[in-house]
Rosetta silent file (secondary structure, phi, psi, omega in degrees, C-alpha in Angstrom):
SEQUENCE: XXXXXXXXXXXXXXXXXXXXXXXXXXXXXXXXXXXXXXXXXXXXXXXXXXXXXXXXXXXXXXXXXXXXXXXXXXXXXXXXXXXXXXXXXXXXXXXXXXXXXXXXXXXXXXXXXXXXXXXXXXXXXXXXXXXXXXXXXXXXXXXXXXXXXXXXXXXXXXXXXXXXXXXXXXXXXXXXXXXXXXXXXXXXXXXXXXXXXXXXXXXXXXXXXXXXXXXXXXXXXXXXXXXXXXXXXXXXXXXXXXXXXXXXXXXXXXXXXXXXXXXXXXXXXXXXXXXXXXXXXXXXXXXXXXXXXXXXXXXXXXXXXXXXXXXXXXXXXXXXXXXXXXXXXXXXXXXX
SCORE:     score description
SCORE:     0.000 S_00000001
   1 L     0.000  143.310 -179.827  170.793  151.454  145.939 S_00000001
   2 L  -128.680  169.136  178.716  167.576  152.250  147.792 S_00000001
   3 H    78.293 -171.824 -175.700  164.342  154.077  147.069 S_00000001
   4 H   -64.506  -37.586  178.822  162.564  154.458  143.734 S_00000001
   5 H   -62.719  -39.240  178.252  165.791  155.179  141.795 S_00000001
   6 H   -65.114  -42.787  178.207  167.265  151.964  143.149 S_00000001
   7 H   -60.823  -41.863  179.585  164.188  149.969  142.185 S_00000001
   8 H   -63.761  -40.773 -179.810  164.348  151.404  138.670 S_00000001
   9 H   -61.698  -50.964 -177.028  168.053  150.521  138.394 S_00000001
  10 H   -67.658  -34.708  177.636  167.619  146.896  139.456 S_00000001
  11 H   -63.405  -34.315 -179.294  164.501  146.514  137.328 S_00000001
  12 H   -67.782  -20.218  179.725  166.501  147.667  134.305 S_00000001
  13 H   -87.558  -11.059 -178.165  168.917  144.748  134.814 S_00000001
  14 L   -94.704  125.718  176.457  166.131  142.148  134.766 S_00000001
  15 L   -83.930  111.948 -177.702  165.073  140.833  131.367 S_00000001
  16 L   -82.150  146.955  175.206  161.302  140.521  131.581 S_00000001
  17 L   -59.562  148.668  179.174  159.461  137.820  129.602 S_00000001
  18 L   -68.813  149.800  171.417  157.884  139.095  126.410 S_00000001
  19 E  -113.023  147.994 -169.406  154.209  139.951  126.329 S_00000001
  20 E  -119.297  139.925  178.058  152.207  139.284  123.187 S_00000001
  21 E  -116.801  120.477  177.263  149.573  141.244  121.310 S_00000001
  22 E   -85.671  131.597 -173.283  147.254  139.393  118.922 S_00000001
  23 E  -129.211  124.115  178.519  146.297  141.529  115.925 S_00000001
  24 L   -73.582  160.649 -178.428  143.548  140.797  113.354 S_00000001
  25 L   -68.129  -31.001 -178.649  144.218  141.397  109.644 S_00000001
  26 L  -145.252  156.272  171.794  141.556  144.104  109.378 S_00000001
  27 L   -88.060  177.049 -179.433  139.286  146.241  111.515 S_00000001
  28 L   -62.011  -28.591  179.739  135.526  146.378  111.007 S_00000001
  29 L   -90.149    7.196  175.744  135.927  149.344  108.650 S_00000001
  30 L    93.718   -1.896  178.336  138.470  147.472  106.509 S_00000001
  31 L   -63.772  131.488  178.605  141.645  149.115  107.854 S_00000001
  32 L   -78.926   96.575 -167.530  144.605  146.756  107.530 S_00000001
  33 H   -68.490  -43.166  179.494  145.530  146.808  111.198 S_00000001
  34 H   -58.320  -43.322  178.962  148.908  144.964  111.313 S_00000001
  35 H   -63.163  -43.027 -179.439  150.371  147.295  108.704 S_00000001
  36 H   -62.257  -44.872 -179.215  148.981  150.370  110.475 S_00000001
  37 H   -64.147  -42.850 -178.422  150.379  149.301  113.865 S_00000001
  38 H   -72.976  -34.214  178.340  153.820  148.495  112.459 S_00000001
  39 H   -68.409  -38.386 -176.460  153.958  151.650  110.327 S_00000001
  40 H   -97.710  -17.421 -172.711  153.029  153.935  113.226 S_00000001
  41 L    52.213   48.635  176.680  154.354  151.770  116.102 S_00000001
  42 E  -136.902  140.498  174.604  151.191  152.567  118.020 S_00000001
  43 E  -124.329  153.797 -175.786  148.550  150.314  119.565 S_00000001
  44 E   -84.698  134.053  171.200  145.136  151.261  120.864 S_00000001
  45 E   -94.709  131.864 -167.040  144.376  151.333  124.594 S_00000001
  46 E   -89.110  139.734  167.394  140.784  150.233  125.146 S_00000001
  47 L   -68.433  124.176 -177.154  137.919  152.006  126.870 S_00000001
  48 H   -53.672  -24.854  179.364  136.815  149.431  129.508 S_00000001
  49 H   -70.801  -11.261 -177.604  133.227  149.830  128.312 S_00000001
  50 H  -108.739   14.522  175.394  134.279  148.275  125.004 S_00000001
  51 L   -59.237  151.212 -177.454  135.799  145.044  126.339 S_00000001
  52 L   -60.535  -42.826 -173.961  134.737  141.929  124.421 S_00000001
  53 L   -89.093  116.772 -179.144  133.103  140.213  127.387 S_00000001
  54 L   -65.639  -13.254  176.645  129.986  142.069  128.648 S_00000001
  55 L   -77.378  -17.421 -179.793  130.531  140.517  132.106 S_00000001
  56 L   -68.591  150.594  178.308  133.725  142.518  132.541 S_00000001
  57 L    53.993   22.103  173.142  133.685  145.653  134.734 S_00000001
  58 L  -108.202  112.414 -176.582  130.186  144.775  135.949 S_00000001
  59 L   -71.534  161.395  177.078  130.156  144.559  139.759 S_00000001
  60 L   -63.189  135.158 -177.784  128.241  142.003  141.768 S_00000001
  61 L  -133.196  118.825 -173.140  124.649  143.097  142.387 S_00000001
  62 L  -123.468 -175.680 -177.762  122.528  141.339  145.022 S_00000001
  63 H   -60.286  -42.613 -177.751  119.252  141.660  146.897 S_00000001
  64 H   -60.328  -42.210 -178.700  120.747  143.896  149.598 S_00000001
  65 H   -70.886  -40.394  177.944  122.019  146.414  147.067 S_00000001
  66 H   -64.717  -46.690 -179.335  118.825  146.474  145.060 S_00000001
  67 H   -63.998  -35.066  179.328  116.654  146.898  148.159 S_00000001
  68 H   -63.435  -43.227  177.638  118.917  149.665  149.495 S_00000001
  69 H   -62.234  -48.302 -176.304  118.454  151.679  146.304 S_00000001
  70 H   -60.976  -47.031 -178.865  114.692  151.120  146.243 S_00000001
  71 H   -62.469  -44.841 -178.996  114.203  152.039  149.924 S_00000001
  72 H   -67.418  -35.766  179.335  116.346  155.183  149.714 S_00000001
  73 H   -66.291  -47.744 -179.520  114.629  156.219  146.460 S_00000001
  74 H   -66.320  -39.520 -179.646  111.130  155.763  147.872 S_00000001
  75 H   -64.648  -38.855  179.502  112.100  157.419  151.166 S_00000001
  76 H   -59.075  -46.857 -178.575  113.511  160.461  149.353 S_00000001
  77 H   -65.066  -39.650 -178.112  110.221  161.102  147.536 S_00000001
  78 H   -70.569  -41.747 -177.753  108.172  160.640  150.678 S_00000001
  79 H   -73.191  -42.243 -174.407  110.419  162.802  152.870 S_00000001
  80 H   -83.084  -43.895 -174.123  111.108  165.556  150.345 S_00000001
  81 H  -106.145  -10.360  178.556  107.866  165.729  148.367 S_00000001
  82 L    72.206   25.179 -179.184  105.472  164.134  150.822 S_00000001
  83 L  -128.267  150.769  173.432  104.212  161.594  148.300 S_00000001
  84 L   -78.772  131.681 -178.712  104.336  157.830  148.025 S_00000001
  85 L  -138.757  133.566  178.655  106.432  156.817  145.040 S_00000001
  86 L  -132.050  149.810  177.431  107.265  153.380  143.706 S_00000001
  87 L   -80.592   -8.802  175.155  109.342  152.113  140.807 S_00000001
  88 E  -122.857  143.253 -179.471  106.624  149.521  140.175 S_00000001
  89 L   -68.471  122.017  172.323  102.973  150.252  139.624 S_00000001
  90 L    86.836   -6.588  179.782  100.913  149.439  142.676 S_00000001
  91 E  -161.841  162.965  177.175  103.694  148.068  144.920 S_00000001
  92 L   -78.175  152.879  176.355  107.234  148.552  146.187 S_00000001
  93 L   -83.268   -7.244 -179.756  110.164  146.856  144.447 S_00000001
  94 L   -57.641  128.821  178.596  111.661  145.873  147.808 S_00000001
  95 L    93.731  -14.282  175.957  112.076  142.116  147.895 S_00000001
  96 L   -67.695  129.939 -178.600  111.831  141.584  144.138 S_00000001
  97 L   -62.962  137.097  177.873  114.666  139.243  143.155 S_00000001
  98 L   -54.978  -33.192  179.562  117.414  140.963  141.103 S_00000001
  99 L   -65.410  -25.876 -177.895  117.111  138.094  138.596 S_00000001
 100 L   -94.056  -16.208  177.800  113.455  139.030  138.044 S_00000001
 101 L   -90.653   76.018 -169.612  114.038  142.802  137.825 S_00000001
 102 L   -57.567  122.787  175.446  115.284  142.571  134.258 S_00000001
 103 L    79.270   -6.159 -175.050  117.917  145.199  133.446 S_00000001
 104 H   -66.743  -52.392  178.124  117.454  147.049  136.742 S_00000001
 105 H   -61.150  -35.030  178.559  120.869  146.246  138.215 S_00000001
 106 H   -61.572  -42.512  179.709  122.451  146.922  134.836 S_00000001
 107 H   -65.516  -39.912 -179.888  121.033  150.449  134.798 S_00000001
 108 H   -69.216  -35.616 -178.754  122.253  151.118  138.336 S_00000001
 109 H   -81.177   -7.946  178.373  125.736  149.775  137.601 S_00000001
 110 H   -59.464  -33.561  176.879  126.043  151.857  134.429 S_00000001
 111 H   -57.142  -43.777 -178.581  127.331  154.692  136.601 S_00000001
 112 H   -64.878  -47.975 -178.738  130.234  152.455  137.669 S_00000001
 113 H   -66.069  -36.012  177.557  131.144  151.331  134.143 S_00000001
 114 H   -66.082  -38.881  177.475  130.877  154.910  132.849 S_00000001
 115 H   -62.764  -39.173  176.646  133.219  156.129  135.588 S_00000001
 116 H   -63.199  -44.366 -179.100  135.759  153.493  134.545 S_00000001
 117 H   -66.779  -30.703  179.135  135.470  154.551  130.910 S_00000001
 118 H   -79.191  -17.816 -172.729  135.867  158.212  131.794 S_00000001
 119 H  -109.876  -30.142 -169.450  138.947  157.560  133.947 S_00000001
 120 E  -129.160  155.172  164.455  140.948  154.661  132.436 S_00000001
 121 E  -130.386  150.845 -171.517  142.285  153.077  129.264 S_00000001
 122 E  -131.400  131.683  174.942  143.649  149.526  129.147 S_00000001
 123 E  -109.353  121.298 -171.787  146.277  147.858  126.946 S_00000001
 124 E  -105.563  133.574  176.020  145.908  144.068  126.929 S_00000001
 125 E  -128.758  170.546  173.580  148.652  141.500  126.328 S_00000001
 126 E  -127.596  151.578  173.248  149.021  137.746  126.714 S_00000001
 127 L   -85.866   -8.070 -172.390  151.893  135.654  128.036 S_00000001
 128 L  -115.310  109.948  179.580  151.000  132.902  125.548 S_00000001
 129 L   -89.690    4.920 -171.945  151.834  133.343  121.829 S_00000001
 130 L  -118.005    9.157 -175.132  150.732  129.816  120.898 S_00000001
 131 L   -69.611  122.746  179.607  147.075  129.665  121.959 S_00000001
 132 H   -69.289  -30.073  178.325  144.903  128.166  119.224 S_00000001
 133 H   -66.693  -45.525 -178.601  141.832  129.877  120.693 S_00000001
 134 H   -71.706  -38.171  175.380  143.414  133.331  120.571 S_00000001
 135 H   -61.569  -41.461 -178.228  144.962  132.760  117.143 S_00000001
 136 H   -69.766  -40.834 -175.627  141.574  131.654  115.833 S_00000001
 137 H   -84.697  -56.983 -170.250  139.601  134.475  117.454 S_00000001
 138 H   -78.460  -22.491  177.783  141.863  137.513  117.707 S_00000001
 139 L  -107.546   16.335  177.918  143.784  137.065  114.426 S_00000001
 140 L    55.268   63.804  178.520  140.683  136.017  112.457 S_00000001
 141 L    55.966   51.886  169.881  141.645  132.371  111.952 S_00000001
 142 L    71.970   19.922  179.328  145.408  132.908  111.635 S_00000001
 143 L   -93.722   -5.773  179.696  145.193  135.700  109.026 S_00000001
 144 L  -106.617 -150.082 -179.169  146.807  138.307  111.288 S_00000001
 145 E  -136.059  166.440  169.407  149.966  138.529  113.346 S_00000001
 146 E  -124.924  131.308  177.618  151.188  138.367  116.935 S_00000001
 147 E  -110.678  139.404  177.994  153.825  140.814  118.134 S_00000001
 148 E  -101.214  124.289 -174.889  156.095  140.201  121.127 S_00000001
 149 E  -116.427  134.050  170.805  156.832  143.281  123.236 S_00000001
 150 L   -95.827   98.975 -171.310  159.473  143.791  125.916 S_00000001
 151 L   -76.484   -8.533  179.125  157.596  146.231  128.122 S_00000001
 152 L   -84.530   -4.801 -179.830  160.568  146.872  130.436 S_00000001
 153 L   -64.703  139.396  178.201  162.406  148.762  127.672 S_00000001
 154 L   -56.769  130.964  178.318  163.014  152.436  128.455 S_00000001
 155 L   101.773  -13.803  176.649  160.337  154.563  126.865 S_00000001
 156 L   -75.867  126.645 -178.719  157.521  152.016  126.914 S_00000001
 157 L   -68.980  116.770 -170.907  154.484  153.681  128.559 S_00000001
 158 L  -104.794   -6.768  175.134  153.789  151.585  131.654 S_00000001
 159 L    63.753 -136.105 -172.503  150.854  153.393  133.249 S_00000001
 160 L   -73.218  -24.119 -173.365  149.956  152.542  136.837 S_00000001
 161 L  -143.797  125.734 -172.917  152.304  149.555  137.247 S_00000001
 162 L   -55.662  -36.884 -178.934  155.715  149.004  135.587 S_00000001
 163 L  -106.405   15.116  177.697  155.160  145.317  134.840 S_00000001
 164 L    75.399  176.436 -178.783  151.402  145.534  134.315 S_00000001
 165 E  -108.526  124.042  172.854  148.600  143.791  136.181 S_00000001
 166 E   -68.885  128.697  177.693  148.161  140.036  135.996 S_00000001
 167 L   -74.519  135.258  178.028  144.515  139.318  135.236 S_00000001
 168 E   -97.125  133.740  178.816  142.804  137.165  137.846 S_00000001
 169 E  -107.067  126.572 -170.040  140.371  134.521  136.599 S_00000001
 170 E  -145.328  145.940  175.282  137.554  133.763  139.000 S_00000001
 171 L   -94.089   -7.603 -175.155  134.186  132.014  139.121 S_00000001
 172 L  -105.080  106.339 -178.330  133.038  134.136  142.090 S_00000001
 173 H   -76.141  -15.992 -174.541  131.659  137.534  141.057 S_00000001
 174 H   -67.280  -11.381 -179.846  131.016  138.611  144.653 S_00000001
 175 H   -75.392  -12.628  174.675  134.658  139.658  145.012 S_00000001
 176 L  -111.837   87.993 -178.176  133.867  142.741  142.917 S_00000001
 177 L  -130.809  151.131  179.591  131.270  144.501  145.022 S_00000001
 178 L  -104.622  149.881  176.785  130.507  148.108  145.838 S_00000001
 179 L   -61.489  152.398 -177.666  129.508  149.464  149.258 S_00000001
 180 H   -54.127  -38.169 -175.895  125.770  149.886  149.781 S_00000001
 181 H   -59.472  -21.722  178.452  126.090  153.666  149.854 S_00000001
 182 H   -62.661  -25.579 -177.555  127.068  153.578  146.169 S_00000001
 183 H  -100.275   16.174  177.467  123.433  152.691  145.448 S_00000001
 184 L   -67.404  143.478  175.410  121.988  155.485  147.571 S_00000001
 185 L  -131.017  116.179   -1.970  119.334  157.609  145.888 S_00000001
 186 L   -68.991  170.557 -177.169  120.126  160.477  145.666 S_00000001
 187 L   -57.838  145.681  177.680  123.880  159.899  145.569 S_00000001
 188 L   -74.345  -18.825 -179.319  125.840  160.249  148.832 S_00000001
 189 L   -73.375  137.328  173.100  128.484  162.264  147.000 S_00000001
 190 L  -110.254  138.984 -174.300  128.263  166.048  147.248 S_00000001
 191 E  -124.656  149.967  170.609  129.864  168.113  144.482 S_00000001
 192 L   -89.408 -173.312 -175.433  130.995  171.680  143.991 S_00000001
 193 L   -66.664  -19.864  178.350  130.431  173.594  140.750 S_00000001
 194 L   -96.394   13.205  178.844  133.511  171.950  139.199 S_00000001
 195 L    65.955   25.776  171.704  132.202  168.460  139.993 S_00000001
 196 L   -86.106  139.689  177.893  134.796  167.911  142.722 S_00000001
 197 E   -73.061  131.525 -174.081  133.621  165.735  145.611 S_00000001
 198 L  -121.643   11.994  178.079  133.381  167.838  148.779 S_00000001
 199 L   -60.902  146.679  174.753  132.149  165.345  151.406 S_00000001
 200 L   -69.601  137.670 -177.637  133.948  165.427  154.753 S_00000001
 201 L   -56.690  -28.093 -177.940  136.316  162.418  155.034 S_00000001
 202 L   -95.911    5.434  178.573  134.675  161.363  158.329 S_00000001
 203 L   -59.720  128.384 -176.891  131.079  161.624  157.098 S_00000001
 204 E   -76.657  135.388  174.456  129.349  158.338  158.010 S_00000001
 205 E  -137.842  162.326 -176.614  127.958  156.189  155.181 S_00000001
 206 E   -91.752  137.495 -177.785  126.630  152.643  155.046 S_00000001
 207 E  -102.637  -49.663 -177.142  128.830  149.885  153.662 S_00000001
 208 E   164.891  146.038 -179.127  126.893  146.637  153.927 S_00000001
 209 L    62.482   25.158  179.556  125.289  144.418  156.529 S_00000001
 210 L    83.495    0.779 -178.851  124.452  147.514  158.586 S_00000001
 211 E   -76.074  132.547  177.243  128.125  148.527  158.939 S_00000001
 212 E  -102.472  131.508 -178.915  128.782  152.280  159.049 S_00000001
 213 E  -129.459  156.629  175.395  132.078  153.517  157.629 S_00000001
 214 E   -71.433  155.909 -175.636  133.658  156.974  157.132 S_00000001
 215 H   -57.619  -36.875 -179.307  133.377  158.528  153.685 S_00000001
 216 H   -63.518  -35.136  177.065  137.119  158.168  153.039 S_00000001
 217 H   -70.932  -37.125  174.702  136.823  154.373  153.541 S_00000001
 218 H   -57.097  -47.088  179.721  133.818  154.341  151.236 S_00000001
 219 H   -67.262  -35.324  177.478  135.893  155.989  148.503 S_00000001
 220 H   -63.747  -40.682  178.609  138.770  153.577  149.152 S_00000001
 221 H   -64.266  -36.253  177.745  136.409  150.639  148.680 S_00000001
 222 H   -66.633  -44.255  178.488  135.212  152.079  145.380 S_00000001
 223 H   -62.343  -39.563  177.812  138.793  152.508  144.124 S_00000001
 224 H   -63.397  -41.985  178.628  139.568  148.937  145.181 S_00000001
 225 H   -64.869  -36.616  178.190  136.491  147.696  143.316 S_00000001
 226 H   -61.405  -48.275 -178.278  137.557  149.626  140.216 S_00000001
 227 H   -67.213  -36.808  176.563  140.977  147.982  140.101 S_00000001
 228 H   -64.751  -40.842 -179.793  139.494  144.553  140.762 S_00000001
 229 H   -64.047  -35.614 -178.644  136.970  145.081  137.984 S_00000001
 230 H   -78.130  -13.423 -174.334  139.740  146.077  135.563 S_00000001
 231 L  -126.617   18.959  179.622  141.882  143.062  136.440 S_00000001
 232 E  -128.763  136.192  176.353  139.352  140.246  136.902 S_00000001
 233 E  -134.049  165.758  177.263  137.698  138.039  134.290 S_00000001
 234 E   -63.067  149.831 -179.150  135.515  134.949  134.313 S_00000001
 235 H   -54.605  -29.172 -178.503  137.312  131.630  134.791 S_00000001
 236 H   -56.754  -25.068 -175.937  136.383  130.711  131.209 S_00000001
 237 H   -93.167   11.388 -170.672  139.083  133.119  129.939 S_00000001
 238 H   -60.813  -27.142 -177.995  141.972  131.619  131.921 S_00000001
 239 H   -64.421  -17.608 -177.183  143.742  130.347  128.789 S_00000001
 240 H   -71.537  -26.436 -178.186  144.519  133.928  127.763 S_00000001
 241 L    48.158   56.554 -169.134  147.104  134.421  130.546 S_00000001
 242 E   -85.094  143.937  172.141  146.426  138.126  130.218 S_00000001
 243 E  -125.239  133.475 -176.963  148.485  141.053  131.500 S_00000001
 244 E  -120.167  135.177  170.282  147.016  144.562  131.439 S_00000001
 245 E  -101.294  123.826 -173.383  148.647  147.968  131.451 S_00000001
 246 E  -111.335  130.512 -177.062  146.213  150.477  132.923 S_00000001
 247 E  -117.969  124.484  171.996  146.420  154.204  132.210 S_00000001
 248 E   -79.629  122.880 -171.857  144.736  156.903  134.255 S_00000001
 249 L   -61.341  -29.695  177.371  143.641  159.479  131.668 S_00000001
 250 L   -85.076  -48.399 -175.201  144.642  162.414  133.870 S_00000001
 251 L   -68.230  -32.454 -174.142  147.728  160.976  135.535 S_00000001
 252 L  -116.722   31.086 -178.876  149.185  159.424  132.370 S_00000001
 253 H   -60.130  -30.143 -179.863  148.113  161.922  129.723 S_00000001
 254 H   -75.186  -14.137 -179.337  151.750  162.273  128.597 S_00000001
 255 H   -94.538   -4.877 -176.320  151.920  158.507  127.944 S_00000001
 256 L  -120.568  146.409  176.492  148.909  158.470  125.615 S_00000001
 257 E  -112.562  126.327  179.488  148.334  159.889  122.151 S_00000001
 258 E   -97.032  124.910 -178.991  144.793  160.957  121.266 S_00000001
 259 E  -145.283  119.396 -179.799  143.861  160.463  117.626 S_00000001
 260 L    52.399   41.673  176.673  140.334  160.464  116.187 S_00000001
 261 L    80.563   -1.099  179.445  138.878  159.905  119.643 S_00000001
 262 E  -105.324  153.171  176.639  141.106  156.911  120.399 S_00000001
 263 E  -104.806  121.620 -174.661  143.909  156.672  122.955 S_00000001
 264 E  -113.554  148.130  176.778  147.098  155.185  121.527 S_00000001
 265 E  -113.492  129.333  179.596  150.258  153.850  123.168 S_00000001
 266 E   -78.893  139.234  176.867  153.600  154.243  121.384 S_00000001
 267 L  -105.027  110.863  175.327  155.799  151.171  120.992 S_00000001
 268 L   -59.661  136.639 -179.329  159.537  152.030  121.107 S_00000001
 269 H   -52.560  -35.725 -179.661  161.262  150.175  118.227 S_00000001
 270 H   -67.400  -18.199 -178.592  163.651  148.545  120.723 S_00000001
 271 H   -87.558  -15.370  178.686  160.698  146.983  122.564 S_00000001
 272 E   -82.005  103.580 -172.220  159.379  145.159  119.470 S_00000001
 273 E  -102.104  -27.849 -177.124  161.176  141.820  119.807 S_00000001
 274 E  -143.169  145.915  168.542  159.113  139.347  117.763 S_00000001
 275 E  -130.334  117.464  178.674  156.664  139.269  114.859 S_00000001
 276 E  -109.499  121.789 -175.415  154.834  135.977  114.320 S_00000001
 277 E   -98.378  129.009  177.505  152.861  135.796  111.077 S_00000001
 278 L   -65.655  147.742 -173.115  149.741  133.651  110.861 S_00000001
 279 L   -73.483   -7.514  174.506  149.840  130.995  108.125 S_00000001
 280 L  -104.716   11.734  175.960  146.719  132.468  106.480 S_00000001
 281 L   -66.125  149.917  179.922  148.167  135.979  106.227 S_00000001
 282 L   -87.579  162.837 -176.156  148.213  137.400  102.713 S_00000001
 283 H   -63.683  -32.055  179.929  151.356  138.208  100.761 S_00000001
 284 H   -60.966  -41.039  177.817  150.605  141.939  100.862 S_00000001
 285 H   -65.410  -45.889 -178.654  150.915  141.929  104.651 S_00000001
 286 H   -63.522  -39.582  178.703  154.142  139.924  104.597 S_00000001
 287 H   -59.456  -42.153 -179.485  155.614  142.217  101.956 S_00000001
 288 H   -68.203  -38.599  177.205  154.952  145.263  104.161 S_00000001
 289 H   -60.951  -46.237 -179.219  156.500  143.569  107.212 S_00000001
 290 H   -63.693  -42.057  178.922  159.631  142.735  105.221 S_00000001
 291 H   -60.537  -48.687 -178.772  159.829  146.272  103.814 S_00000001
 292 H   -64.271  -36.513  178.893  159.547  147.891  107.268 S_00000001
 293 H   -65.410  -48.857 -177.915  162.083  145.433  108.672 S_00000001
 294 H   -67.637  -29.017 -178.337  164.644  146.065  105.923 S_00000001
 295 L   -83.795   -2.331  177.418  164.144  149.812  106.147 S_00000001
 296 L    73.525   19.354 -175.243  164.937  149.733  109.883 S_00000001
 297 L   -87.355  -11.193 -178.041  161.607  151.307  110.843 S_00000001
 298 L  -124.811   25.179 -176.932  160.564  148.635  113.355 S_00000001
 299 L    72.775 -148.737 -179.413  163.896  147.881  114.985 S_00000001
 300 L  -130.282   63.950  179.437  165.256  144.343  114.546 S_00000001
 301 L   -71.436  155.954  170.952  162.608  141.946  115.854 S_00000001
 302 E   -70.469  142.284 -178.584  162.885  138.224  115.315 S_00000001
 303 E  -109.329  140.508 -179.188  160.663  137.086  112.449 S_00000001
 304 E  -137.386  141.418  158.927  158.542  133.940  112.479 S_00000001
 305 E  -102.141  167.381 -173.426  156.120  132.165  110.210 S_00000001
 306 E  -137.844  162.696  175.779  153.747  129.746  111.884 S_00000001
 307 E  -154.659  172.626  174.148  151.811  126.530  111.347 S_00000001
 308 E   -72.155  130.449  178.064  149.663  124.047  113.239 S_00000001
 309 L   -59.580  139.121 -175.700  151.853  121.935  115.503 S_00000001
 310 L   -66.108  -24.075 -177.745  152.017  118.359  114.131 S_00000001
 311 L  -142.229    9.060  176.512  151.028  116.663  117.412 S_00000001
 312 L  -125.937  154.342  173.842  149.999  119.326  119.973 S_00000001
 313 L   -84.600   73.078  175.610  147.027  121.665  120.197 S_00000001
 314 L  -159.584  161.400  177.462  149.133  124.794  119.821 S_00000001
 315 E   -83.745  138.703 -178.463  150.545  127.064  117.150 S_00000001
 316 E  -110.415  109.689  176.318  154.159  126.372  116.191 S_00000001
 317 E   -82.662  145.908  176.060  156.272  129.444  115.275 S_00000001
 318 E  -123.712  118.037  178.708  159.394  128.987  113.110 S_00000001
 319 E   -69.531  141.646 -178.355  162.100  131.635  113.290 S_00000001
 320 E  -150.707 -176.775  174.687  163.354  132.758  109.914 S_00000001
 321 L  -106.040  172.576 -174.650  164.958  135.687  108.095 S_00000001
 322 H   -62.620  -36.011 -178.254  163.262  138.406  106.090 S_00000001
 323 H   -67.052  -49.258 -176.795  164.056  136.800  102.716 S_00000001
 324 H   -69.989  -31.644  177.748  162.681  133.370  103.523 S_00000001
 325 H   -56.516  -45.897 -179.630  159.634  134.843  105.278 S_00000001
 326 H   -69.226  -43.598  179.701  158.588  136.478  102.019 S_00000001
 327 H   -62.712  -36.289 -178.210  159.475  133.448   99.910 S_00000001
 328 H   -61.177  -44.388 -178.209  157.538  131.170  102.245 S_00000001
 329 H   -80.232  -28.890 -178.144  154.287  133.067  101.727 S_00000001
 330 H   -86.169  -32.491 -172.149  154.838  133.866   98.045 S_00000001
 331 H  -118.767  -50.159 -171.468  156.236  130.539   96.845 S_00000001
 332 H   -70.234  -54.964 -176.837  156.211  127.749   99.458 S_00000001
 333 H   -57.911  -45.885 -178.930  152.693  128.027  100.928 S_00000001
 334 H   -61.790  -19.401 -177.703  150.828  128.331   97.600 S_00000001
 335 H  -104.371    8.769  179.464  152.472  125.070   96.451 S_00000001
 336 L   -86.641    0.000    0.000  151.837  123.045   99.595 S_00000001
């Protein structure tokens, strides 16, 4: 078989490794999140502006980019209004180090982060269900659960890429950079009344280091920077082994459910393969898991309780059945 149908056929024969979602016992407003997710079989796709790490989706900002904005801004006022205008009292900002212009680059890059938030939602998974850091942080010190999802199952919303995007961990922020023209003041983009960009594809714009590129290449560089920003994290996070499913809000509107301002992704029951319960989970949570399992509402995932591994720095899951899972939390744990 050839073409897209052929690719889909062969992909369906490959059993993909499970991806794992760490779930805390409660949200900030007190909602019992594991029960809600299992009852509805829906998980939230995140607005990139709400990622945990404030360094995410923030592009590299250097002297050249800051000076380009300042020069174009000052030139616009002088050329258009015939007046000298500076962003600093009594002198130009050209040459001021970005590190010393507190918050300036952040304000300029807000446009970029807002565009990401207006265009995309992201569902985050991990390849590692045993990380003590993630169990401690994301499940609130082992009081939540981890669910294992087979994302290749028919019906799982896959967004831009069927097997998701592997997150790249990097110490070099310069790999996420925008062309100089992005910092032009006023913006190089021209819009019609419906906010569609109407620039000619061959319109010359500046990229960096004095290089002139056509407008279509400028837009391609921005799209490339967007995807890099959505799939790159600081090296410090490498232990997460993260995979992200990215949804374009227009292109994948049929794959997302909007509820109370949030974008949700449905989990087909057949894709829920594992439920690992943290050893500090309460009996009420375990009771609900067992009820949903016995009632056939969450498919037939493997069930696990967990504990600290006796000689490794990792969480040790133990496969069990629904009866013993409940007995373990109601009878065994309280007497240990």
